[in-house]
C-alpha positions in Angstrom: -3.3 -0.9 61.3 -4.3 -1.2 64.9 -4.8 -5.0 64.8 -1.3 -5.5 63.4 0.2 -3.4 66.2 -1.8 -5.6 68.7 -0.3 -8.7 67.1 3.2 -7.2 67.4 2.6 -6.2 71.1 1.8 -10.0 71.8 4.6 -11.7 69.8 7.0 -9.1 68.3 6.1 -10.1 64.8 4.9 -8.1 61.8 4.0 -9.8 58.4 3.1 -8.1 55.1 0.5 -10.8 54.6 -1.4 -11.8 57.7 -3.7 -14.0 55.5 -1.1 -16.0 53.5 -1.5 -16.7 49.8 -1.8 -20.4 50.1 -0.2 -21.8 46.9 3.1 -21.2 45.1 1.2 -19.6 42.2 -0.9 -17.3 44.4 2.2 -16.2 46.3 4.1 -15.3 43.1 1.1 -13.3 42.0 1.0 -11.4 45.2 4.3 -9.6 44.3 5.3 -8.8 48.0 7.0 -11.9 49.4 5.5 -13.8 52.3 7.7 -12.6 55.1 8.0 -11.8 58.9 9.8 -9.1 60.7 10.5 -10.6 64.1 12.2 -9.0 67.2 13.4 -11.9 69.2 14.1 -10.0 72.4 11.2 -7.5 72.4 10.4 -6.8 76.1 6.9 -8.0 77.2 6.0 -7.0 80.7 3.5 -9.8 81.2 5.5 -12.6 79.5 6.2 -15.5 81.9 9.7 -17.0 82.4 9.3 -20.6 83.2 11.9 -22.1 85.6 12.1 -25.6 83.8 13.2 -27.1 80.5 10.7 -27.0 77.5 8.9 -30.0 76.3 9.9 -30.9 72.7 8.3 -33.0 69.9 10.4 -36.1 69.4 10.4 -35.9 65.6 10.7 -32.2 64.7 12.0 -30.8 68.0 9.4 -28.1 68.1 8.4 -26.9 71.6 5.0 -27.5 73.2 2.7 -24.5 72.4 -1.0 -23.4 72.6 -1.7 -24.7 69.1 -0.8 -28.4 70.0 -3.9 -30.7 70.2 -3.9 -32.2 73.8 -5.7 -35.5 74.7 -5.9 -35.0 78.6 -7.2 -38.6 79.3 -4.4 -40.4 77.3 -1.8 -37.6 78.4 -0.8 -37.1 74.8 -0.1 -34.0 72.7 -0.1 -33.8 68.9 2.5 -31.5 67.3 1.0 -29.0 64.9 4.0 -29.0 62.7 4.6 -32.7 62.0 1.4 -34.3 63.6 3.6 -36.6 65.8 1.8 -37.9 68.9 4.0 -37.2 72.0 3.5 -38.5 75.5 3.7 -36.1 78.4 6.4 -36.9 81.0 5.5 -38.0 84.5 5.7 -34.5 86.1 2.9 -33.3 83.8 0.6 -36.1 85.2 -1.8 -33.6 87.0 -2.7 -31.6 83.8 -6.4 -31.3 82.7 -8.5 -28.8 80.8 -8.8 -26.8 84.0 -5.2 -27.2 85.2 -3.0 -26.2 82.2 0.8 -25.5 82.2 1.7 -22.0 81.2 2.9 -23.1 77.7 -0.7 -24.3 76.8 -2.4 -21.0 77.7 -3.9 -19.5 74.5 -2.5 -16.0 75.3 1.0 -17.2 76.0 2.1 -17.6 72.4 5.5 -16.1 73.4 7.3 -17.2 76.6 10.7 -17.9 78.0 12.4 -20.9 79.7 15.2 -20.4 82.1 16.3 -23.9 83.3 18.2 -23.6 86.5 21.8 -24.5 85.9 24.8 -24.9 88.3 27.2 -23.1 85.9 28.3 -19.7 87.2 27.2 -16.8 85.0 30.0 -15.9 82.5 31.0 -12.2 82.9 30.7 -9.9 79.9 34.1 -9.1 78.1 34.9 -5.7 76.5 38.0 -5.5 74.3 38.7 -1.8 73.4 40.6 -1.4 70.1 41.6 2.3 69.9 43.0 4.1 66.9 45.8 6.5 67.9 46.4 8.2 64.4 44.2 11.1 65.5 44.8 14.8 65.9 45.3 16.0 69.5 41.8 17.4 69.8 40.1 14.2 68.7 42.4 12.2 71.0 41.2 14.3 73.9 37.6 13.8 73.0 38.0 10.1 72.6 40.0 9.7 75.9 37.3 11.5 78.0 34.4 9.5 76.3 36.2 6.2 77.1 37.0 7.2 80.7 33.3 8.1 81.2 32.1 4.9 79.5 34.4 2.8 81.8 32.7 4.3 84.9 29.4 2.8 83.6 30.7 -0.7 82.8 29.3 -3.4 85.2 32.0 -4.1 87.9 32.5 -7.8 87.2 33.0 -7.3 83.5 36.4 -8.1 82.1 38.2 -5.4 80.0 41.2 -5.5 77.7 42.9 -2.7 75.7 44.7 -2.6 72.3 45.8 0.6 70.7 47.0 0.8 67.0 48.6 3.1 64.5 51.7 2.1 62.6 52.0 -0.8 65.1 49.6 -2.7 67.2 50.0 -2.6 71.0 48.4 -5.0 73.3 48.4 -3.6 76.8 49.1 -5.8 79.8 46.7 -4.3 82.3 47.5 -7.0 84.9 51.0 -5.6 85.2 50.2 -2.8 87.6 53.6 -1.4 88.4 54.3 0.3 85.0 52.4 0.3 81.8 53.6 -2.6 79.7 52.5 -3.6 76.2 53.3 -6.2 73.5 53.9 -4.7 70.0 53.1 -6.3 66.6 54.0 -5.0 63.2 51.0 -3.6 61.3 51.9 -5.0 57.9 51.9 -8.7 59.1 48.9 -10.8 59.8 49.6 -12.7 63.1 48.2 -16.1 63.6 46.7 -17.2 66.9 49.7 -19.6 67.7 52.3 -16.8 67.0 50.3 -14.5 69.2 50.2 -16.9 72.1 53.9 -17.7 71.7 55.1 -14.0 71.5 52.9 -13.0 74.4 54.4 -15.6 76.8 51.2 -17.5 77.4 53.2 -20.7 78.0 55.9 -19.2 80.3 54.6 -21.0 83.4 52.4 -23.8 82.0 53.7 -25.7 79.0 51.6 -25.7 75.8 49.4 -28.9 75.4 50.8 -31.3 72.8 47.5 -31.7 71.0 44.2 -30.0 70.6 43.1 -26.4 70.2 44.2 -23.9 72.8 40.9 -22.3 74.1 40.6 -20.7 77.5 41.4 -22.1 81.0 39.8 -25.4 80.2 42.0 -26.1 77.2 45.6 -25.3 78.0 45.8 -21.7 79.3 46.4 -20.8 82.9 43.9 -18.3 84.5 46.9 -16.1 85.5 48.1 -15.7 81.9 44.6 -14.7 80.8 44.3 -12.2 83.7 47.4 -10.4 82.4 45.3 -9.0 79.5 41.6 -9.3 80.6 40.7 -8.2 84.1 37.5 -7.2 86.0 37.0 -3.4 85.7 37.1 -3.0 89.5 40.6 -4.6 89.5 42.2 -2.8 86.6 40.6 0.6 87.0 44.0 2.3 87.9 46.0 0.6 85.1 43.3 1.3 82.6 43.1 5.0 83.5 46.8 5.3 83.4 46.9 3.8 79.9 44.1 6.2 78.8 45.7 9.2 80.3 49.1 8.4 78.8 47.6 7.7 75.3 49.5 9.8 72.7 49.0 10.5 69.0 50.8 7.8 67.0 54.5 9.0 67.1 55.5 8.0 63.6 56.0 11.1 61.3 53.5 11.5 58.4 54.9 13.2 55.3 52.7 16.1 54.0 51.7 14.3 50.9 50.7 11.1 52.7 48.0 9.7 54.9 48.8 8.4 58.4 49.8 4.7 58.6 46.9 3.0 60.2 46.7 -0.9 60.5 43.0 -1.3 61.4 42.7 -4.9 60.1 45.8 -6.2 61.9 44.6 -4.7 65.2 41.1 -6.3 64.8 42.7 -9.6 63.8 44.9 -9.6 66.9 41.9 -8.7 69.2 39.8 -11.6 67.6 42.6 -14.1 68.1 43.4 -13.0 71.7 39.6 -13.3 72.6 39.4 -16.6 70.8 42.3 -18.1 72.9 41.3 -16.6 76.2 37.4 -16.5 76.4 35.9 -18.6 73.5 32.1 -18.9 73.7 31.7 -16.0 76.2 29.7 -12.9 75.5 32.7 -10.8 74.4 32.6 -7.7 72.4 35.5 -6.1 70.4 34.7 -2.3 70.5 36.7 -0.6 67.7 37.1 3.2 67.8 38.4 4.3 64.4 39.2 7.8 63.2 40.3 7.4 59.7 40.9 5.1 56.7 43.1 1.9 57.0 46.2 2.3 54.9 48.3 -0.6 56.2 47.9 -4.4 56.7 45.9 -7.1 54.9 42.7 -5.0 54.6 43.9 -1.5 53.7 41.1 0.4 51.9 43.3 3.1 50.3 47.1 3.6 49.7 49.2 6.1 51.8 49.5 8.5 49.0 47.0 11.4 49.3 47.0 11.6 45.5 44.8 8.5 45.4 41.2 9.3 46.4 39.2 6.9 48.6 36.8 4.7 46.6 33.4 6.2 45.7 30.2 4.5 44.6 31.3 5.1 41.0 34.5 3.2 41.6 32.6 0.3 43.1 30.1 0.2 40.2 33.0 0.2 37.6 34.9 -2.4 39.7 37.9 0.0 39.8 38.3 0.2 43.6 41.8 -1.4 43.8 41.7 -2.5 47.5 37.9 -3.2 48.0 37.6 -6.9 47.2 40.7 -7.9 49.1 39.6 -6.0 52.2 36.1 -7.5 52.0 37.5 -11.0 51.7 39.7 -10.4 54.7 36.7 -9.2 56.8 34.7 -12.1 55.6 37.3 -14.4 57.1 37.3 -12.4 60.3 33.5 -12.6 60.5 33.7 -16.4 60.2 36.3 -16.5 63.0 34.2 -14.3 65.3 31.0 -16.2 64.6 32.8 -19.4 65.4 34.0 -17.9 68.7 30.6 -16.3 69.5 32.2 -12.9 69.7 30.8 -9.4 68.5 32.4 -6.6 66.6 31.1 -3.1 67.4 32.2 -0.2 65.3 32.4 3.5 66.3 33.7 5.3 63.2 34.3 9.0 63.8 36.0 11.0 61.0 35.2 13.5 58.3 36.7 11.1 55.8 35.6 7.5 55.1 37.1 4.9 57.5 36.1 1.7 55.7 32.6 0.9 57.1 31.6 -0.5 53.7 34.4 -3.2 54.0 33.8 -3.8 57.7 30.0 -4.1 57.2 30.1 -7.9 56.8 32.0 -8.5 60.0 29.8 -6.1 62.1 26.5 -7.4 60.6 27.3 -11.1 60.8 28.3 -10.8 64.4 25.2 -8.6 65.3 27.5 -5.7 66.3 26.5 -2.1 67.0 27.6 0.6 64.4 27.8 4.3 65.0 29.0 6.8 62.4 29.8 10.4 63.4 32.0 13.3 62.2 34.1 13.6 65.3 34.7 11.9 68.7 33.5 15.2 70.2 30.1 15.0 68.5 27.0 14.2 70.6 26.0 11.4 68.2 29.1 9.5 69.3 29.3 10.6 73.0 25.7 9.9 73.8 25.5 6.6 71.8 28.6 5.3 73.7 27.0 6.1 77.0 23.8 4.4 76.0 25.7 1.1 75.3 26.6 0.8 79.0 23.6 2.6 80.6 21.3 0.6 82.8 18.3 2.9 82.8 14.9 2.7 81.3 16.4 3.2 77.8 19.2 0.7 78.1 19.8 -1.5 75.0 19.4 -4.8 76.9 22.5 -6.3 75.3 22.5 -10.1 75.2 24.9 -12.5 73.5 25.6 -15.9 72.2 22.3 -16.4 70.6 21.1 -19.2 68.3 17.9 -18.7 66.3 16.0 -21.6 65.0 12.8 -21.9 63.0 10.1 -24.5 62.5 7.2 -24.2 60.1 4.4 -26.1 58.5 5.6 -28.4 55.8 4.0 -26.3 53.0 6.3 -23.4 53.8 10.1 -23.2 53.4 12.6 -20.6 54.4 14.6 -18.6 51.7 16.7 -16.9 54.3 17.0 -14.0 56.7 18.0 -10.4 55.9 19.4 -9.0 59.1 22.3 -9.2 61.8 23.0 -12.9 61.9 25.1 -15.7 60.4 24.0 -19.0 58.9 24.8 -22.1 60.9 24.5 -24.1 57.7 21.9 -26.5 59.2 20.4 -27.8 56.0 17.1 -29.7 56.0 13.6 -30.1 54.5 12.8 -26.4 55.6 15.4 -24.8 53.3 14.1 -23.4 50.0 16.1 -23.6 46.8 15.8 -19.9 46.4 18.3 -18.2 48.7 17.8 -14.6 50.0 20.3 -13.1 52.6 21.6 -15.7 55.0 19.9 -18.8 53.6 20.2 -22.5 53.0 19.8 -23.2 56.7 17.1 -23.4 59.5 19.4 -22.2 62.3 21.4 -18.9 62.6 24.0 -17.6 65.1 23.2 -14.3 66.8 26.5 -13.5 68.5 25.1 -10.1 69.7 21.5 -9.1 70.0 19.5 -6.5 71.9 15.9 -5.5 72.7 15.5 -3.9 69.3 17.3 -6.4 67.0 14.8 -7.4 64.2 15.2 -10.1 61.7 13.5 -10.3 58.3 12.6 -13.8 57.5 11.6 -14.5 53.8 9.4 -17.6 53.2 8.6 -19.6 50.1 5.1 -21.2 49.8 5.6 -24.5 48.2 2.0 -25.9 48.4 0.9 -26.9 44.9 -2.5 -26.0 43.5 -3.9 -29.6 43.7 -6.2 -30.1 46.7 -6.1 -33.9 46.6 -2.3 -34.5 46.9 -1.8 -37.3 49.5 -0.3 -36.2 52.8 -0.9 -32.4 52.2 -2.3 -30.7 55.3 -6.0 -30.2 55.1 -6.4 -27.5 57.8 -6.2 -23.9 56.5 -3.6 -22.8 59.1 0.2 -22.3 58.6 2.1 -22.6 61.8 5.5 -20.9 62.6 7.7 -21.3 65.6 10.7 -19.1 66.4 13.2 -20.4 69.0 15.9 -18.0 70.3 18.4 -19.4 72.7 20.6 -16.7 74.2 22.6 -15.5 77.2 20.5 -13.0 79.1 22.1 -9.9 80.6 22.1 -11.5 84.0 24.5 -14.3 82.6 21.9 -17.0 82.6 21.0 -18.9 79.4 17.4 -18.5 78.3 15.1 -19.9 75.5 12.4 -17.7 74.0 9.7 -19.5 72.1 7.3 -17.6 69.9 4.6 -19.7 68.0 2.1 -18.2 65.5 -0.6 -19.4 63.3 -1.8 -17.6 60.1 -4.7 -18.6 57.9 -3.9 -19.4 54.3 -6.3 -18.9 51.4 -6.4 -19.8 47.7 -8.8 -19.9 44.8 -11.0 -17.3 43.0 -12.5 -15.5 46.0 -9.3 -15.0 47.9 -8.4 -11.5 46.9 -10.7 -9.8 49.5 -9.2 -11.9 52.3 -5.7 -11.1 51.2 -6.5 -7.4 51.1 -8.0 -7.5 54.7 -4.7 -9.0 56.0 -2.3 -6.7 54.3 0.1 -4.7 56.5 1.4 -1.9 54.3 4.1 -0.7 56.8 5.6 -4.2 57.1 5.4 -4.6 53.4 7.3 -1.4 52.8 10.0 -2.4 55.3 10.4 -5.9 53.7 10.7 -4.2 50.2 13.3 -1.8 51.6 15.4 -4.7 53.0 15.1 -6.7 49.8 15.9 -3.9 47.5 19.0 -2.9 49.6 20.1 -6.6 49.6 19.7 -6.9 45.8 21.6 -3.6 45.3 24.6 -5.1 47.1 24.5 -8.6 45.6 23.2 -8.3 42.0 25.3 -6.7 39.3 23.4 -4.4 36.9 20.4 -4.3 39.2 18.1 -1.3 38.6 16.3 -0.6 42.0 14.0 2.1 40.8 12.7 0.0 37.9 12.3 -3.1 40.2 10.3 -1.1 42.8 8.2 0.6 40.1 7.4 -2.7 38.3 6.5 -4.4 41.7 4.2 -1.5 42.6 2.4 -1.4 39.2 1.8 -5.2 39.3 0.5 -4.9 42.9 -1.9 -2.2 42.0 -3.2 -3.9 38.9 -3.7 -7.1 40.9 -5.4 -5.6 43.9 -6.9 -2.4 42.5 -10.6 -1.8 41.2 -10.7 -0.3 37.8 -12.1 -0.5 34.2 -9.4 -1.5 31.7 -7.6 1.5 30.1 -9.5 4.0 32.1 -7.1 5.6 34.7 -9.8 7.8 36.3 -11.8 4.7 37.3 -8.8 3.4 39.4 -9.4 2.9 43.2 -7.7 0.8 45.7 -8.6 -0.5 49.2 -7.6 1.7 52.2 -5.5 -1.3 53.2 -3.1 -0.4 50.3 -3.7 3.3 50.1 -0.4 4.5 51.8 1.8 1.8 50.2 2.4 3.8 47.0 3.5 6.8 49.2 6.0 4.5 51.0 7.4 3.3 47.7 7.6 6.9 46.4 9.7 7.9 49.5 11.7 4.7 49.4 12.8 5.5 45.8 14.1 8.9 47.0 15.6 7.6 50.2 19.3 7.1 51.0 18.9 3.3 50.8 18.2 3.5 47.1 19.7 6.9 46.0 23.4 6.6 46.6 24.2 9.9 45.0 25.6 12.4 47.5 26.5 9.6 50.0 29.8 7.8 50.3 29.9 4.1 50.3 30.5 4.2 54.1 27.4 6.2 54.7 25.3 4.0 52.5 26.6 0.8 54.2 25.8 2.5 57.6 22.2 3.4 56.7 21.6 -0.1 55.4 23.0 -1.8 58.5 20.7 0.2 60.7 17.7 -0.5 58.4 18.5 -4.2 58.6 18.4 -4.4 62.4 15.5 -2.1 63.3 11.8 -2.9 63.9 9.0 -1.9 61.6 8.0 1.3 63.3 11.6 2.7 63.3 12.2 1.5 59.7 9.1 3.3 58.4 10.5 6.6 59.9 13.7 6.0 57.9 11.7 5.4 54.7 9.1 8.1 55.2 10.1 10.7 57.8 7.5 12.0 60.3 6.7 15.7 60.1 4.9 17.6 63.0 3.8 21.2 62.7 3.5 23.7 65.6 1.7 27.0 65.3 -0.3 29.6 67.4 -3.6 28.4 65.9 -3.4 24.7 66.9 -1.4 22.3 69.1 1.3 20.0 67.6 -0.3 18.1 64.6 1.1 15.7 62.0 1.7 17.5 58.7 2.1 16.1 55.1 5.7 15.5 54.1 5.3 18.2 51.5 6.9 21.5 50.6 3.3 23.0 51.2 3.8 22.3 54.9 6.3 25.2 55.2 4.9 28.5 56.4 6.5 31.7 57.8 4.5 31.4 61.0 5.0 27.7 61.7 7.7 25.5 63.4 8.2 22.1 61.8 9.8 19.0 63.5 11.1 16.4 61.1 12.2 13.1 62.3 14.0 11.1 59.6 15.6 8.6 62.2 19.2 9.6 61.6 18.6 13.3 61.9 16.0 15.3 63.9 15.4 18.8 62.4 13.6 21.7 64.2 12.8 24.2 61.4 11.6 27.7 62.2 9.5 29.7 59.6 10.9 33.1 58.6 8.5 35.1 60.8 9.1 32.9 63.8 12.9 33.2 63.3 12.7 37.0 63.2 10.6 37.2 66.3 13.0 34.8 68.1 16.1 36.9 67.0 14.3 39.9 68.3 14.1 38.2 71.7 10.2 38.3 72.1 10.3 35.0 73.9 12.0 36.7 76.9 9.2 39.2 77.4 6.6 38.3 80.0 3.7 39.3 77.6 4.9 36.8 75.0 4.9 33.7 77.2 2.8 31.8 74.6 5.6 32.4 72.0 8.2 31.1 74.4 6.0 28.0 74.9 5.7 27.6 71.1 9.5 27.7 70.8 10.0 25.2 73.6 7.4 22.5 72.4 9.4 21.2 69.4 12.6 21.2 71.5 11.0 19.1 74.2 9.6 16.7 71.6 13.0 16.4 69.9 14.6 15.7 73.2 12.1 12.9 73.9 12.9 11.3 70.5 16.7 11.5 71.0 16.4 10.1 74.5 15.0 6.7 73.4 16.7 6.2 70.1 19.9 4.4 69.3 22.3 5.4 67.6 21.5 8.8 69.0 20.3 11.0 66.0 21.9 14.3 65.0 19.9 17.3 66.0 19.7 20.2 63.5 18.1 23.4 64.5 17.6 25.8 61.4 15.6 28.6 60.0 13.7 29.0 56.7 16.0 30.1 53.9 19.1 29.2 56.1 21.8 26.8 54.8 20.9 24.0 57.2 17.2 24.0 56.0 18.5 21.6 53.3 18.1 18.8 55.9 14.3 19.3 55.7 13.9 20.3 52.1 15.7 17.2 50.8 13.0 14.9 52.4 9.9 16.9 51.2 7.6 16.0 48.3 8.4 18.7 45.6 4.8 19.7 44.9 5.9 23.3 44.3 9.2 23.7 42.3 10.9 26.5 40.4 8.8 25.4 37.3 5.4 25.6 39.0 3.3 28.6 39.9 4.5 31.0 42.7 4.2 29.5 46.3 1.7 30.7 48.9 2.9 33.8 50.7 5.5 32.7 53.4 5.8 29.3 51.7 8.7 27.8 49.8 9.6 26.1 46.6 12.1 23.4 45.8 14.9 23.7 43.2 14.6 20.2 41.8 13.6 18.3 38.7 12.3 15.3 40.7 8.7 14.3 40.0 6.2 15.1 42.7 4.0 12.5 44.4 0.9 13.6 42.4 2.7 13.1 39.0 4.0 9.7 40.3 0.5 8.6 41.3 -0.8 9.8 38.0 1.6 7.6 36.0 0.9 4.7 38.5 -2.8 4.8 37.7 -2.2 5.0 34.0 0.1 2.0 33.9 -1.9 -0.2 36.4 -5.1 -0.2 34.3 -3.3 -1.2 31.1 
């Protein structure tokens, strides 16, 4: 595992197969797809930023890299992707094998270019879209959280404000004397032209006769834009006045009805306003929603409380009346936002569903942030919102306006990307016929991305099994190059280039090499993303069966055994934890939708699709640490046997962090022993898991929910639900002080038993 972590520390890439099955047939037999999980903006302290433009191949446009073959005497370089010979320009005339430019250093496989430009950096733009159909208490929480957040916003950032309930109100922050707003009906979808007309954008400067109205360069005066979008420093007073005066939506709500909430109209108005005023800038629509949308083009439920909100069962039976219409609307909104280069962030805080499942497409295609909590007063929401604007060690490093391109050796094609991006439909020889996720392209738009955003690229090996085909590359290396062009937090445009090479292998003796290069953590994460994608896009797809079949085929291909003799089965340590990952993935919230609403499932999958391998593995198989008097903190098996009366357990399942006290520890704590000087050791034991949980919470986004519970208490369910049920109500009595699980789920031992039996057939 260590060598894969080292590769990630150099380039931000993890691949299930680090030695690639070299032919189409070999790749098909290897079950797990040839893929890469890439974090485009992973911070590297030693990475150089070069102050000039990159040198590109004149045929395939790939950037000069350490794998290029250089002829110093002829001042030529040969591109490893298309074998084109390129001449170095005049300013490279002094290069030699002892005087290399940074981009040819073997250890600089990832570097950045920031070419000096005269353009002034574009400020960030935040458009707040705030739901007012909230109870007074929630309204108070939200107002105080927004006021705190606005204090953290960089001073030159532009801010705008839209509130919505039955109607949509666009606040004119530039009109400082009294608060003034433009009101739109919640039932009507307003076009961009109607919006500009009704908001008096052409009062002083007439509308241009032709062309699209887009920002100060194309038909809008700077003064008219500054009425609605102002630097924070200039509109602080007006913004605070609007926040202080925010009231619950005044329209009466009958007892048997839901509040009239026109979420989709408000988001559409926000997108059109930003599209007219600041197209192509790093603008974010930040939506704060406290309940289901009941009005407008993308309502998710009717106003009558007698109609329940759609469940997974309704979606499976295709009986969710509003679902497809709402998804279609947000698909259109996603297209508009991607075209404008703007991001939609979603903060959904309610006990009920708010429509995250429908909004998912717009948030994911634009690379937006999503936070789901029970209330605007909950630490999950409050702390996550602060983290968005923080500029400390744990800041998110928000960047915008990204374009991601890929180049690879011609025996490899791209099926697509599963992750927060949108296809730019740049078709070409690199596109595979099989499409997964955002496919049929070799360039993608990343409207919003941060230090942790990770993309899962799925490849197709197209090399045929005939060595003497003319023109087929003879070297046994496949090359990949990832280009990310983005607007850095400082406002400058940068290009990050990562170039990698991986050996391919085929033929009878290749199995040992494939095993040696297998990264089981990356493989589990790729399988999790693929299975989530298939569950959303394929009708009648059975995820459990698909995962089981894949695992059985993998074990029978790479395991050592005598046919039909399960006890003879053994598998290389490189594969040994993979069955465990699949066991936990089958039980995880990504595959088991029972007991989760469609909103929660959509939320979990959105986070899985944007996080790196280390974080995703924790979501699939949570980490468990045990604290006791006998030893320091040590990792424990994720099994019910880990529970003991004299232990404290810390479970990290990414979305929740649980501190679980054994029965004896809880009794001593309730008796107050930790306050007595002679029991200082006990006080330290209680403190240790709390310190560790604080450290986890501090560096994670969205901020996880902290649950502190005791053995046999009601909240212990957060831990018990994740444990392997090796002791259930059917089995022998547990160890004294231990616990059993009331479940009919199979335990990992039984699962492994069946796996061995089926793999050797």
